[in-house]
N, C-alpha and C positions, 0 to 999 in steps of 0.2 A: 504494500500500500504506500503510495507516495504522499507527500505533504498535502497536496490539494485534495486528494481523496479523504485523508484523515479529517481535514477541516469540514468537508461536505458531509461527513458521517457523524460529526459532533451533534449531540442533542442539546437543547436548551439547558438541561440539567448539568451536563458536562461543562458547558460554558460557565454556568453559575458557580460550579465547584472550582473551576480554574480561577475565575475572577476572585472568589473568596480566598483561595489559597494565596494568590498574589497580594491581596489586600492585607491579610492577617499574617502572612509569612509562615503559615503552617498548613499542612494537609488536614483533611477531616479527621484522620486518625491521630492527629497531634504532632506528627513528625515535622521537623523544620524543613521549609522549602529552601533548597540550595540556590545559590546565585544562578547557576546554569538552568535549573528547573524554572526559576522565576522568569528568566529571559525567554525560554521556550514557551512557557505558559502565556506570557504577555503577547508574544507574536501570534499565538493561536487565538487568543481573545480578540485581538485587533482584526485578524483575518476573518474570523467567524462573524464578527460584528459588521464588517464591510458587506458581507453577503446577506445578513439576516436582520439587521437593525436599521431604523431610520437614522439619519445623520445626527440628530439631536440626542439619540440614545447611545451613541458609540463612545468608546473610550477616547478621551482627549478632545471631545467636542467643546468648542468655545463659541458661545453666542455673542456675536459681534453686533447684534441689533440693539436698538433702544428698547428699554422696558416701557411698559404702559405708564403714561404720566410724565415721561421725560419731556422737557420742553427745550432742550438745547439743540439749536440748529447749526451751531458753529463747531465743526469737528476739531478746532484747535483748543477749545475750552475743555477743561476736565470737570468732573462732577463737583469738585471742591469750589470752583469759581463759577458755577452755573448761577443764573439769576433766579 
């Protein structure tokens, strides 16, 4: 099985288990996630998310839009000096 086949065969439950292991630094059985395992799991999480999640739900998504109620039209102003 190649990498792409592995990603395509991942279930949402496997995705959540990998994501939780990366977040907590340990596997469900309590064993520590090694740096190599963390790197591989993170790559799988990103690849799976690209195929199955909306952009806003993916790892690393940054919302660059204005929030409701923002009144700043000048992109050079920061929230601290908005009127």
